[in-house]
PLY file of the C-alpha trace (Angstrom):
ply
format ascii 1.0
element vertex 592
property float x
property float y
property float z
element edge 591
property int vertex1
property int vertex2
end_header
28.78 12.82 -7.70
32.42 13.45 -6.76
33.77 10.01 -7.70
37.21 10.54 -6.19
35.71 11.60 -2.91
33.32 8.63 -2.89
36.14 6.26 -3.90
38.35 7.46 -1.03
35.49 7.15 1.45
34.65 3.61 0.31
38.25 2.52 0.73
38.20 3.55 4.38
34.93 1.94 5.38
35.33 -0.42 8.42
34.66 -4.12 8.24
32.21 -3.89 11.14
28.46 -4.33 11.26
26.34 -1.17 11.15
23.86 0.96 9.28
24.57 3.10 6.24
22.61 6.15 4.93
22.73 7.21 1.29
22.26 10.96 0.64
21.34 13.04 -2.43
22.69 16.39 -3.56
20.52 18.18 -0.97
21.79 16.14 1.87
18.51 14.26 2.24
18.65 10.57 3.21
17.20 8.59 0.30
18.08 5.07 1.49
18.95 3.34 4.75
20.48 -0.10 4.94
22.20 -2.39 7.41
25.21 -4.64 6.89
27.14 -7.34 8.57
30.24 -5.85 6.96
29.91 -2.18 6.06
32.95 -2.13 3.73
31.75 -5.00 1.54
28.04 -4.00 1.46
28.38 -0.32 0.66
31.04 -0.98 -2.00
28.63 -3.26 -3.83
26.46 -0.29 -4.82
29.30 1.41 -6.64
30.81 -1.63 -8.44
29.40 -4.04 -10.95
26.13 -3.88 -12.95
22.68 -3.31 -11.39
19.10 -3.35 -12.60
17.44 -0.12 -13.73
15.93 0.76 -10.32
19.17 0.32 -8.35
21.14 2.14 -11.02
18.67 5.03 -10.77
19.04 5.21 -7.01
22.84 5.12 -7.15
22.80 7.94 -9.72
21.13 10.12 -7.07
23.75 9.37 -4.38
26.08 12.26 -3.70
27.35 11.12 -0.31
26.78 8.55 2.38
27.19 8.23 6.19
27.47 5.15 8.34
27.08 4.20 11.98
29.04 1.29 13.40
27.22 -1.04 15.81
28.33 -3.88 18.02
26.22 -6.48 16.24
24.03 -7.02 13.22
21.04 -7.12 15.54
21.77 -3.54 16.69
22.28 -2.57 13.02
18.79 -3.92 12.20
17.17 -1.98 15.07
19.01 1.18 14.06
17.96 0.68 10.44
14.23 0.44 11.36
14.45 3.52 13.60
16.15 5.54 10.87
13.58 4.43 8.26
10.74 5.50 10.63
12.45 8.87 11.28
13.45 9.88 7.74
11.04 7.89 5.49
13.67 7.47 2.76
12.11 7.36 -0.76
13.91 4.15 -1.80
13.38 2.14 1.33
10.75 -0.60 1.69
8.40 0.80 4.26
5.31 -0.70 5.83
3.17 2.41 5.28
-0.17 0.70 5.77
-1.23 1.71 9.23
-4.43 -0.35 9.19
-4.69 -3.06 11.87
-7.12 -5.94 12.30
-10.07 -5.61 14.68
-10.16 -7.43 18.02
-12.77 -7.95 20.69
-11.55 -6.09 23.77
-12.60 -6.93 27.30
-11.41 -4.19 29.67
-9.75 -4.92 32.99
-11.99 -2.82 35.26
-14.19 -3.44 38.27
-17.17 -3.28 35.86
-15.65 -4.31 32.50
-16.88 -3.45 28.99
-16.80 -5.29 25.67
-15.80 -3.28 22.60
-14.12 -3.59 19.17
-10.54 -2.28 19.18
-7.72 -2.06 16.66
-4.91 -0.65 18.78
-3.79 -3.14 21.43
-1.07 -0.82 22.74
-3.39 1.78 24.31
-4.66 -0.54 26.99
-2.29 -3.41 27.66
-4.16 -4.56 30.74
-7.25 -5.50 28.74
-7.92 -8.93 27.22
-8.06 -9.14 23.42
-9.61 -11.83 21.25
-8.93 -12.14 17.55
-7.92 -10.88 15.10
-11.08 -10.95 13.05
-11.14 -11.09 9.23
-12.99 -7.82 9.01
-14.69 -5.23 11.17
-18.21 -6.54 10.45
-17.30 -9.99 11.86
-15.85 -8.37 14.97
-18.91 -6.13 15.52
-21.38 -8.96 15.04
-19.50 -11.11 17.59
-19.34 -8.21 20.05
-23.05 -7.59 19.67
-23.81 -11.29 20.21
-21.79 -11.38 23.37
-23.31 -8.18 24.72
-26.79 -9.60 24.15
-25.90 -12.69 26.14
-23.76 -11.17 28.90
-24.81 -7.89 30.55
-21.45 -6.14 30.65
-21.36 -2.38 31.25
-22.22 -0.37 28.16
-21.33 3.19 29.16
-17.87 4.66 28.58
-18.25 6.72 31.74
-20.36 5.75 34.72
-23.57 7.78 34.75
-25.57 8.77 37.87
-28.41 6.34 37.30
-29.39 3.31 35.29
-30.16 3.75 31.56
-32.29 1.89 29.02
-29.85 -1.04 28.76
-30.57 -1.87 32.41
-34.30 -1.98 31.83
-33.74 -4.16 28.75
-31.72 -6.63 30.86
-28.51 -5.91 28.94
-26.66 -4.22 31.83
-26.48 -4.96 35.56
-26.58 -1.23 36.49
-23.35 -0.86 38.48
-23.77 2.89 38.26
-26.66 2.73 40.74
-26.39 -0.72 42.42
-23.61 -2.53 44.14
-22.55 -5.46 41.93
-20.16 -8.12 43.16
-17.05 -7.98 40.90
-17.10 -11.80 40.98
-20.19 -11.71 38.80
-18.28 -9.89 36.07
-15.27 -12.15 36.49
-17.55 -15.19 35.95
-18.92 -13.64 32.74
-15.44 -12.76 31.60
-14.41 -16.38 32.02
-17.34 -17.52 29.88
-16.49 -15.02 27.14
-12.82 -16.16 27.21
-13.81 -19.83 26.83
-16.20 -18.97 24.01
-13.60 -16.96 22.13
-11.15 -19.78 22.59
-13.52 -22.09 20.76
-15.46 -23.71 23.60
-19.07 -23.04 22.51
-20.67 -25.95 24.32
-21.15 -24.03 27.59
-22.89 -21.06 26.02
-24.96 -23.28 23.75
-26.20 -25.41 26.68
-27.02 -22.27 28.69
-29.00 -20.68 25.89
-30.81 -23.96 25.10
-31.80 -24.33 28.77
-33.17 -20.75 28.89
-35.07 -21.25 25.61
-36.75 -24.38 26.87
-37.59 -22.74 30.19
-39.19 -19.76 28.41
-41.19 -22.08 26.16
-42.50 -24.05 29.14
-43.60 -20.74 30.74
-45.37 -19.86 27.50
-43.00 -16.87 27.02
-42.72 -17.54 23.30
-41.30 -14.22 22.38
-38.43 -14.64 24.85
-37.93 -18.22 23.66
-37.63 -16.96 20.09
-34.98 -14.44 21.19
-32.91 -17.27 22.71
-33.41 -19.28 19.53
-32.01 -16.43 17.48
-29.06 -16.07 19.80
-28.35 -19.81 19.46
-28.41 -19.44 15.64
-25.95 -16.53 15.93
-23.59 -18.53 18.16
-23.60 -21.40 15.73
-22.97 -18.98 12.82
-19.99 -17.37 14.56
-18.58 -20.73 15.57
-18.94 -22.30 12.14
-17.96 -19.37 9.96
-14.30 -20.39 9.79
-11.82 -21.55 7.20
-10.17 -24.57 8.77
-6.64 -25.28 7.53
-5.29 -27.34 10.36
-7.56 -29.33 12.63
-7.21 -29.62 16.40
-4.66 -26.82 16.59
-4.78 -24.43 19.54
-1.71 -22.40 18.53
-1.81 -18.96 17.00
1.03 -18.09 14.68
1.96 -15.88 11.72
3.55 -17.24 8.55
5.71 -14.93 6.43
7.72 -15.70 3.27
9.08 -13.82 0.27
9.81 -14.24 -3.42
12.04 -11.88 -5.45
12.48 -11.51 -9.20
13.18 -8.80 -11.80
14.20 -6.27 -9.15
11.00 -6.61 -7.09
10.29 -8.21 -3.73
6.96 -9.87 -2.98
6.05 -10.60 0.65
3.08 -12.79 1.66
1.90 -13.51 5.18
-0.86 -15.73 6.63
-2.30 -14.92 10.06
-3.28 -18.25 11.58
-5.47 -18.31 14.71
-6.40 -21.66 16.23
-5.88 -23.40 12.91
-7.81 -20.83 10.96
-6.22 -18.62 8.33
-7.97 -15.35 9.18
-6.37 -13.11 6.62
-3.46 -12.61 4.23
-0.86 -9.89 4.00
0.56 -9.05 0.55
3.05 -6.46 -0.52
4.97 -5.90 -3.79
7.89 -3.46 -3.60
10.91 -2.38 -5.68
14.08 -4.09 -4.37
17.27 -2.00 -3.84
19.16 -4.25 -1.45
19.49 -7.85 -0.42
16.14 -9.67 -0.69
16.40 -11.40 2.72
17.51 -8.21 4.50
14.65 -6.26 3.01
12.22 -9.02 3.96
13.39 -9.00 7.56
13.17 -5.21 7.64
9.54 -5.40 6.41
8.55 -8.01 9.01
10.07 -6.03 11.89
8.25 -2.88 10.68
5.02 -4.87 10.39
5.01 -5.76 14.04
5.64 -2.12 15.00
1.90 -1.50 14.32
0.41 -5.03 14.56
0.15 -7.40 17.53
2.37 -10.48 17.31
1.24 -14.05 17.58
2.87 -16.58 19.85
5.04 -17.90 17.02
6.47 -16.54 13.78
6.94 -19.12 11.05
9.58 -18.31 8.43
11.42 -20.07 5.57
14.37 -22.35 6.32
16.57 -20.02 4.29
16.62 -17.49 7.18
19.91 -18.23 8.95
20.31 -18.97 12.69
21.92 -15.60 13.50
19.06 -13.67 11.87
16.49 -15.82 13.68
18.11 -14.98 17.04
18.09 -11.26 16.13
14.35 -11.34 15.31
13.50 -13.21 18.49
15.49 -10.69 20.56
13.87 -7.70 18.86
10.25 -8.87 18.56
10.21 -11.09 21.69
8.51 -13.83 19.63
9.54 -17.44 18.95
10.68 -18.09 15.37
10.15 -21.52 13.78
11.55 -22.68 10.40
9.68 -25.90 9.45
11.18 -28.50 7.16
8.06 -30.62 6.91
4.48 -30.84 8.10
1.56 -28.44 7.96
3.59 -25.27 8.67
6.04 -26.18 5.85
2.98 -26.46 3.53
1.87 -22.97 4.62
5.37 -21.62 3.85
5.18 -23.15 0.43
1.69 -21.60 -0.01
3.12 -18.21 0.95
5.99 -18.47 -1.54
3.72 -19.72 -4.30
1.24 -16.90 -3.62
4.06 -14.34 -3.63
5.39 -15.69 -6.93
2.00 -15.78 -8.62
1.09 -12.29 -7.38
4.44 -10.91 -8.47
4.08 -12.43 -11.98
0.53 -11.14 -12.19
1.20 -7.57 -11.01
4.75 -7.11 -12.20
3.85 -6.37 -15.78
1.24 -3.83 -14.64
3.58 -2.10 -12.16
6.42 -2.09 -14.63
4.12 -0.73 -17.29
2.92 2.08 -15.02
6.52 2.93 -14.06
7.51 3.06 -17.69
4.61 5.32 -18.54
5.54 7.70 -15.68
9.17 7.74 -16.74
8.19 8.53 -20.31
5.93 11.38 -19.12
8.64 12.90 -16.95
11.16 12.61 -19.80
8.65 14.30 -22.19
8.12 17.14 -19.71
11.89 17.57 -19.40
12.27 17.65 -23.18
9.62 20.36 -23.55
11.18 22.42 -20.75
14.70 21.95 -22.12
15.98 21.02 -18.64
15.45 18.11 -16.25
12.05 18.30 -14.48
12.38 15.40 -12.08
11.24 17.40 -8.99
8.20 19.55 -9.79
5.97 21.72 -7.57
2.43 22.88 -8.27
0.29 25.53 -6.51
-3.44 26.12 -6.33
-5.54 28.50 -4.26
-9.09 28.39 -2.97
-11.43 31.07 -1.54
-15.02 32.28 -1.39
-15.43 35.94 -2.30
-11.96 36.71 -0.93
-12.55 35.01 2.44
-10.59 32.04 3.81
-8.07 32.43 0.99
-5.66 29.53 1.09
-3.11 27.84 -1.16
-1.75 24.34 -1.45
1.64 23.23 -2.72
2.19 19.68 -3.91
5.54 18.13 -4.83
6.23 15.38 -7.33
9.49 13.44 -7.54
9.93 11.56 -10.79
6.17 11.73 -11.41
5.32 10.34 -7.94
3.75 12.56 -5.21
6.03 13.29 -2.26
3.36 13.92 0.33
5.80 14.65 3.18
6.80 17.75 1.24
3.26 19.17 0.76
2.64 22.56 2.27
-0.51 24.60 3.13
-0.75 28.37 3.32
-3.19 30.92 4.67
-3.01 33.85 2.32
-3.54 37.57 3.01
-3.96 38.92 -0.55
-7.76 38.61 -0.95
-9.30 37.02 -4.03
-6.77 38.15 -6.71
-5.31 35.05 -8.26
-2.23 36.91 -9.37
-1.54 38.39 -5.99
-2.17 34.99 -4.39
0.31 33.44 -6.77
2.97 36.04 -5.88
2.45 35.61 -2.14
2.58 31.80 -2.08
5.59 31.59 -4.44
7.46 34.20 -2.40
6.72 32.50 0.95
7.60 29.04 -0.38
10.96 29.85 -1.91
12.06 32.49 0.53
11.63 29.83 3.18
13.58 27.23 1.17
16.37 29.77 0.60
16.51 30.64 4.31
16.60 27.01 5.36
18.78 25.80 2.49
15.89 23.46 1.56
15.45 21.11 -1.39
14.68 23.33 -4.44
12.57 21.92 -7.28
13.67 21.65 -10.90
10.50 23.36 -12.00
7.18 24.95 -11.17
3.92 24.19 -12.98
1.61 27.19 -12.79
-2.13 26.63 -13.20
-2.86 29.50 -15.58
-1.72 31.44 -18.60
0.92 34.08 -19.23
-0.20 36.46 -16.44
0.29 33.79 -13.73
3.55 32.66 -15.32
4.97 36.19 -15.30
3.77 36.73 -11.72
5.70 33.65 -10.59
8.71 34.70 -12.61
8.69 38.19 -11.05
9.01 36.63 -7.60
11.72 34.15 -8.63
13.63 36.99 -10.27
13.51 38.98 -7.02
14.86 35.94 -5.13
17.55 35.20 -7.68
16.08 31.79 -8.54
15.00 32.20 -12.15
18.09 30.45 -13.44
17.64 27.52 -11.05
13.90 26.88 -11.39
12.04 26.46 -14.67
8.54 27.90 -14.83
5.85 26.51 -17.08
2.10 27.20 -17.24
-0.77 24.75 -17.72
-2.89 26.17 -20.57
-6.49 24.97 -20.66
-9.02 24.64 -23.46
-12.67 25.75 -23.52
-13.62 22.68 -21.48
-11.15 23.56 -18.70
-8.89 20.64 -19.60
-5.15 21.01 -19.96
-4.27 21.29 -23.68
-0.79 22.83 -23.74
2.23 24.02 -21.77
3.57 27.56 -21.93
7.04 28.76 -21.03
8.11 32.22 -19.78
8.78 33.30 -23.38
5.14 32.77 -24.31
5.80 29.69 -26.41
3.16 26.93 -26.22
3.58 23.20 -26.61
0.51 21.17 -27.40
-0.12 18.12 -25.17
-1.99 15.24 -26.98
-4.85 13.97 -24.83
-3.79 10.38 -25.31
-0.20 11.00 -24.19
1.40 9.82 -20.97
2.30 13.47 -20.15
-1.37 14.51 -20.40
-2.48 11.92 -17.87
0.44 12.82 -15.53
-0.38 16.53 -15.68
-4.08 15.77 -15.05
-3.24 13.71 -11.96
-1.02 16.54 -10.69
-3.74 19.17 -11.18
-6.35 16.99 -9.48
-4.05 16.45 -6.54
-3.14 20.11 -5.93
-6.78 21.12 -6.31
-7.81 18.48 -3.82
-5.23 19.63 -1.27
-6.18 23.34 -1.55
-9.95 22.77 -1.40
-9.68 20.35 1.55
-7.70 22.89 3.57
-10.19 25.65 2.63
-13.14 23.53 3.78
-11.34 22.75 7.01
-10.79 26.38 7.87
-14.37 27.28 6.98
-15.70 24.45 9.17
-13.48 25.52 12.06
-14.58 29.16 11.75
-18.29 28.17 11.75
-17.90 26.60 15.17
-16.28 29.66 16.77
-18.18 31.89 19.15
-17.51 34.89 21.35
-16.19 32.53 23.99
-13.14 31.85 21.78
-12.17 35.51 22.21
-12.05 35.45 26.01
-8.71 35.10 27.69
-8.62 31.96 29.85
-11.25 30.08 27.85
-9.80 27.33 25.68
-11.52 24.45 23.90
-11.90 22.36 27.08
-13.43 25.12 29.21
-15.68 26.22 26.33
-16.97 22.65 25.99
-17.42 22.37 29.75
-19.43 25.59 30.07
-21.76 24.74 27.20
-22.26 21.23 28.54
-23.06 22.38 32.05
-25.44 25.21 31.02
-26.97 23.40 28.07
-26.83 26.28 25.60
-25.18 29.61 24.97
-28.42 31.40 25.99
-28.49 29.70 29.37
-24.81 30.59 29.91
-25.55 34.23 29.09
-28.44 34.26 31.60
-26.32 32.71 34.33
-24.88 34.85 37.17
-21.19 35.38 37.60
-21.30 33.15 40.73
-22.87 30.31 38.76
-20.19 30.50 36.11
-17.47 30.51 38.73
-18.60 27.04 39.86
-16.87 25.64 36.77
-14.02 28.06 35.95
-11.72 30.28 38.09
-13.36 33.43 39.49
-11.20 35.75 37.40
-12.13 33.86 34.23
-15.80 33.76 35.26
-15.74 37.56 35.66
-14.30 37.96 32.14
-16.92 35.64 30.69
-19.78 37.46 32.44
-18.47 40.90 31.43
-17.94 39.84 27.81
-21.39 38.26 27.46
-23.09 41.36 28.89
-20.89 44.04 27.43
-23.40 44.90 24.73
-26.29 45.44 27.11
0 1
1 2
2 3
3 4
4 5
5 6
6 7
7 8
8 9
9 10
10 11
11 12
12 13
13 14
14 15
15 16
16 17
17 18
18 19
19 20
20 21
21 22
22 23
23 24
24 25
25 26
26 27
27 28
28 29
29 30
30 31
31 32
32 33
33 34
34 35
35 36
36 37
37 38
38 39
39 40
40 41
41 42
42 43
43 44
44 45
45 46
46 47
47 48
48 49
49 50
50 51
51 52
52 53
53 54
54 55
55 56
56 57
57 58
58 59
59 60
60 61
61 62
62 63
63 64
64 65
65 66
66 67
67 68
68 69
69 70
70 71
71 72
72 73
73 74
74 75
75 76
76 77
77 78
78 79
79 80
80 81
81 82
82 83
83 84
84 85
85 86
86 87
87 88
88 89
89 90
90 91
91 92
92 93
93 94
94 95
95 96
96 97
97 98
98 99
99 100
100 101
101 102
102 103
103 104
104 105
105 106
106 107
107 108
108 109
109 110
110 111
111 112
112 113
113 114
114 115
115 116
116 117
117 118
118 119
119 120
120 121
121 122
122 123
123 124
124 125
125 126
126 127
127 128
128 129
129 130
130 131
131 132
132 133
133 134
134 135
135 136
136 137
137 138
138 139
139 140
140 141
141 142
142 143
143 144
144 145
145 146
146 147
147 148
148 149
149 150
150 151
151 152
152 153
153 154
154 155
155 156
156 157
157 158
158 159
159 160
160 161
161 162
162 163
163 164
164 165
165 166
166 167
167 168
168 169
169 170
170 171
171 172
172 173
173 174
174 175
175 176
176 177
177 178
178 179
179 180
180 181
181 182
182 183
183 184
184 185
185 186
186 187
187 188
188 189
189 190
190 191
191 192
192 193
193 194
194 195
195 196
196 197
197 198
198 199
199 200
200 201
201 202
202 203
203 204
204 205
205 206
206 207
207 208
208 209
209 210
210 211
211 212
212 213
213 214
214 215
215 216
216 217
217 218
218 219
219 220
220 221
221 222
222 223
223 224
224 225
225 226
226 227
227 228
228 229
229 230
230 231
231 232
232 233
233 234
234 235
235 236
236 237
237 238
238 239
239 240
240 241
241 242
242 243
243 244
244 245
245 246
246 247
247 248
248 249
249 250
250 251
251 252
252 253
253 254
254 255
255 256
256 257
257 258
258 259
259 260
260 261
261 262
262 263
263 264
264 265
265 266
266 267
267 268
268 269
269 270
270 271
271 272
272 273
273 274
274 275
275 276
276 277
277 278
278 279
279 280
280 281
281 282
282 283
283 284
284 285
285 286
286 287
287 288
288 289
289 290
290 291
291 292
292 293
293 294
294 295
295 296
296 297
297 298
298 299
299 300
300 301
301 302
302 303
303 304
304 305
305 306
306 307
307 308
308 309
309 310
310 311
311 312
312 313
313 314
314 315
315 316
316 317
317 318
318 319
319 320
320 321
321 322
322 323
323 324
324 325
325 326
326 327
327 328
328 329
329 330
330 331
331 332
332 333
333 334
334 335
335 336
336 337
337 338
338 339
339 340
340 341
341 342
342 343
343 344
344 345
345 346
346 347
347 348
348 349
349 350
350 351
351 352
352 353
353 354
354 355
355 356
356 357
357 358
358 359
359 360
360 361
361 362
362 363
363 364
364 365
365 366
366 367
367 368
368 369
369 370
370 371
371 372
372 373
373 374
374 375
375 376
376 377
377 378
378 379
379 380
380 381
381 382
382 383
383 384
384 385
385 386
386 387
387 388
388 389
389 390
390 391
391 392
392 393
393 394
394 395
395 396
396 397
397 398
398 399
399 400
400 401
401 402
402 403
403 404
404 405
405 406
406 407
407 408
408 409
409 410
410 411
411 412
412 413
413 414
414 415
415 416
416 417
417 418
418 419
419 420
420 421
421 422
422 423
423 424
424 425
425 426
426 427
427 428
428 429
429 430
430 431
431 432
432 433
433 434
434 435
435 436
436 437
437 438
438 439
439 440
440 441
441 442
442 443
443 444
444 445
445 446
446 447
447 448
448 449
449 450
450 451
451 452
452 453
453 454
454 455
455 456
456 457
457 458
458 459
459 460
460 461
461 462
462 463
463 464
464 465
465 466
466 467
467 468
468 469
469 470
470 471
471 472
472 473
473 474
474 475
475 476
476 477
477 478
478 479
479 480
480 481
481 482
482 483
483 484
484 485
485 486
486 487
487 488
488 489
489 490
490 491
491 492
492 493
493 494
494 495
495 496
496 497
497 498
498 499
499 500
500 501
501 502
502 503
503 504
504 505
505 506
506 507
507 508
508 509
509 510
510 511
511 512
512 513
513 514
514 515
515 516
516 517
517 518
518 519
519 520
520 521
521 522
522 523
523 524
524 525
525 526
526 527
527 528
528 529
529 530
530 531
531 532
532 533
533 534
534 535
535 536
536 537
537 538
538 539
539 540
540 541
541 542
542 543
543 544
544 545
545 546
546 547
547 548
548 549
549 550
550 551
551 552
552 553
553 554
554 555
555 556
556 557
557 558
558 559
559 560
560 561
561 562
562 563
563 564
564 565
565 566
566 567
567 568
568 569
569 570
570 571
571 572
572 573
573 574
574 575
575 576
576 577
577 578
578 579
579 580
580 581
581 582
582 583
583 584
584 585
585 586
586 587
587 588
588 589
589 590
590 591
């Protein structure tokens, strides 16, 4: 870090709101923040004492940029967008892309019921939920489909199917059905999902009694089972607040020892359906990081009608959140919602205390392993890359490259390679090393501190030969992973042939094992993917004008490859252009 340069830049920072971006020696953005006052906030990182994690981040800062905005709200939006774009390593990111299941009722002339997780694909549909888990959603969907004969098919067929004959579909594909019938059923489903089970219970009870009077005992038993299912769905709830018809989300945080714990309760009609929980290293202001997390959360999750937050969130921040998320924010001082806030904070505190020691212990073990590797190499080994190849008798030869920063996998930097050097491990090593670092040199990319080669002296020298040719031997340390008779890593070897034993109970041994397993998994997965893709290829893939869609269409229309081959050129031209049909016909019959 050029301290004089940084000092001069800090002195000239404006006192305006905005977003700042910290950069490392390679110019990569490693942290994005927002500030009400850029001058005061950015200067805080370079003055005073910090905890270990923040000190570590600051030690990696070589430069910073900033963008001035008109308001703190705009700074928050910009911060979230930059985090999504650059995925900085030190930012708190909501990486979990899982969403809760909902019951979806489509807005069509002949609607369908399904289980959906993404509410953004079809905004015209009605959604009910969320459900605690997928099994609860599927069982409720199945129950409703058994009671109400909504359309089952994704695409309308030409004639009725088995569901029609079972009485579970009205058959709109073949018969004219008044849309009002579906609208009436949709109304009943909506009332049921909103908690009004009396209507459906009375209806099923009446049908059960009618079937019993007509001596249709099997049908009566079916209605009885449906009634039991309705009661099960209606009663399988965890009631926190009685007589509430409001859906809201509760989020709060607790910070201590350089970590931030966030807990959220999703409350639907007085029922706490599920809990969100995250524990993350803290590099900035706790409330700012909490707000950033919540905004990111709603990027991939549907919002409730109301967001309940602690009273500590100031008025200006509340207004920013409401403007960005288009959701009402409430900060309770008493009552049931205040109790839920207190529950969130207490849960966050307990979870942090419980998991902090484990997380800190794991971090310490990783730091010790990286330091031990650096000591053996005689140079810092904070960024390390590993390679592995996979093939079968020289076919589908591929290689995978994995990258570790401070003992943690950096998956965005992983790379996959199709190789052209057959089944020679040495030649494969030379090819992948050359392609990897020639590309980084050409693009001025982020070079590693070291390479770990899975093999002995032959592979080490092969990698060194390539680095020598690229002029990188002095910048990148090469070490080989030496294995014992049981194919377990037992030592490290450097380019001079010296070996360093690795005790099997050491932190470094476990780190190296994780690294080897990861690079092997990446290479083998890519190899299997290419093999699977090749097995589905046919002569059609070689014909100009035939892509995946036309190939699928032809095989669907003719039923099989044999039928397609026996078809005339005119028959093929019914589904593809004449010129393409001629090429298909000529290709299929060229061997005859």
